[in-house]
C-alpha positions as a Markdown table, in Angstrom:
| # | Residue | x | y | z |
|---|---|---|---|---|
| 1 | Met | -6.4 | 59.0 | 80.8 |
| 2 | Asp | -4.1 | 56.4 | 79.3 |
| 3 | Arg | -1.6 | 59.1 | 78.5 |
| 4 | Glu | -1.5 | 60.3 | 82.1 |
| 5 | Glu | -1.0 | 56.8 | 83.4 |
| 6 | Ala | 1.8 | 56.2 | 80.9 |
| 7 | Leu | 3.5 | 59.4 | 82.0 |
| 8 | Lys | 3.2 | 58.4 | 85.7 |
| 9 | Ala | 4.6 | 55.0 | 84.9 |
| 10 | Arg | 7.5 | 56.5 | 83.0 |
| 11 | Glu | 8.1 | 58.9 | 85.9 |
| 12 | Lys | 8.1 | 56.1 | 88.4 |
| 13 | Ala | 10.5 | 54.1 | 86.2 |
| 14 | Leu | 12.8 | 57.1 | 85.9 |
| 15 | Glu | 12.8 | 57.6 | 89.6 |
| 16 | Glu | 13.7 | 54.0 | 90.2 |
| 17 | Lys | 16.5 | 54.2 | 87.7 |
| 18 | Glu | 17.8 | 57.4 | 89.3 |
| 19 | Lys | 17.8 | 55.7 | 92.7 |
| 20 | Arg | 19.8 | 52.7 | 91.2 |
| 21 | Leu | 22.3 | 55.1 | 89.6 |
| 22 | Glu | 22.8 | 57.0 | 92.8 |
| 23 | Gln | 23.4 | 53.7 | 94.6 |
| 24 | Lys | 26.0 | 52.7 | 92.0 |
| 25 | Glu | 27.6 | 56.1 | 92.2 |
| 26 | Arg | 28.0 | 55.7 | 96.0 |
| 27 | Glu | 29.5 | 52.2 | 95.5 |
| 28 | Leu | 31.9 | 53.5 | 92.9 |
| 29 | Asp | 32.9 | 56.4 | 95.1 |
| 30 | Ala | 33.8 | 53.9 | 97.9 |
| 31 | Phe | 35.7 | 51.7 | 95.4 |
| 32 | Ser | 37.6 | 54.8 | 94.1 |
| 33 | Ala | 38.6 | 55.7 | 97.6 |
| 34 | Gln | 39.9 | 52.2 | 98.2 |
| 35 | Val | 41.9 | 52.3 | 94.9 |
| 36 | Lys | 43.3 | 55.7 | 95.8 |
| 37 | Ala | 44.3 | 54.5 | 99.3 |
| 38 | Arg | 46.0 | 51.4 | 97.9 |
| 39 | Lys | 47.9 | 53.6 | 95.4 |
| 40 | Glu | 49.0 | 56.0 | 98.1 |
| 41 | Glu | 50.1 | 53.0 | 100.2 |
| 42 | Trp | 52.4 | 51.9 | 97.3 |
| 43 | Tyr | 53.8 | 55.4 | 97.0 |
| 44 | Asp | 54.5 | 55.4 | 100.8 |
| 45 | Arg | 56.3 | 52.1 | 100.6 |
| 46 | Val | 58.7 | 53.1 | 97.8 |
| 47 | Pro | 61.3 | 55.8 | 98.6 |
| 48 | Leu | 60.6 | 57.7 | 95.4 |
| 49 | Asn | 58.4 | 60.7 | 94.8 |
| 50 | Thr | 55.1 | 60.4 | 92.9 |
| 51 | Arg | 56.5 | 61.6 | 89.6 |
| 52 | Gln | 59.4 | 59.2 | 89.6 |
| 53 | Leu | 57.2 | 56.3 | 90.4 |
| 54 | Thr | 54.7 | 57.3 | 87.7 |
| 55 | Val | 57.5 | 57.5 | 85.1 |
| 56 | Ile | 58.7 | 54.0 | 86.2 |
| 57 | Ile | 55.2 | 52.6 | 85.9 |
| 58 | Arg | 54.8 | 54.1 | 82.4 |
| 59 | Ile | 58.1 | 52.7 | 81.2 |
| 60 | Val | 57.0 | 49.2 | 82.4 |
| 61 | Tyr | 53.7 | 49.6 | 80.5 |
| 62 | Ile | 55.6 | 50.6 | 77.4 |
| 63 | Leu | 57.9 | 47.6 | 77.7 |
| 64 | Leu | 55.0 | 45.2 | 78.2 |
| 65 | Gly | 53.4 | 46.7 | 75.1 |
| 66 | Ile | 56.6 | 46.1 | 73.1 |
| 67 | Val | 56.7 | 42.5 | 74.3 |
| 68 | Ala | 53.1 | 41.9 | 73.3 |
| 69 | Val | 53.7 | 43.3 | 69.8 |
| 70 | Leu | 56.8 | 41.1 | 69.4 |
| 71 | Ile | 54.8 | 38.0 | 70.5 |
| 72 | Ile | 52.1 | 38.9 | 67.9 |
| 73 | Leu | 54.7 | 39.4 | 65.2 |
| 74 | Glu | 56.4 | 36.2 | 65.9 |
| 75 | Ala | 53.1 | 34.3 | 66.0 |
| 76 | Ala | 52.3 | 35.8 | 62.6 |
| 77 | Gly | 55.7 | 34.7 | 61.2 |
| 78 | Ile | 56.7 | 38.3 | 60.5 |
| 79 | Phe | 59.4 | 38.4 | 63.1 |
| 80 | Arg | 61.6 | 35.6 | 64.4 |
| 81 | Ile | 63.5 | 35.5 | 67.7 |
| 82 | Ala | 66.7 | 33.7 | 67.1 |
């Protein structure tokens, strides 16, 4: 008897967890749609094609990474800026 009750309790808990996960998935789908719409809006504003804009964004990320590394090196005393 105890085993059956434990199994029923676990099944109920799993069903509740599955419902919560489905709800989160729906929320994330809506959020993803918003992000995609915002991204497409940016692409519509700029007179460049998608590939060109993506390359520009990647270059900016690389430059930001270089700046972060230089700041860390200067803080560590390894690299001095003038």
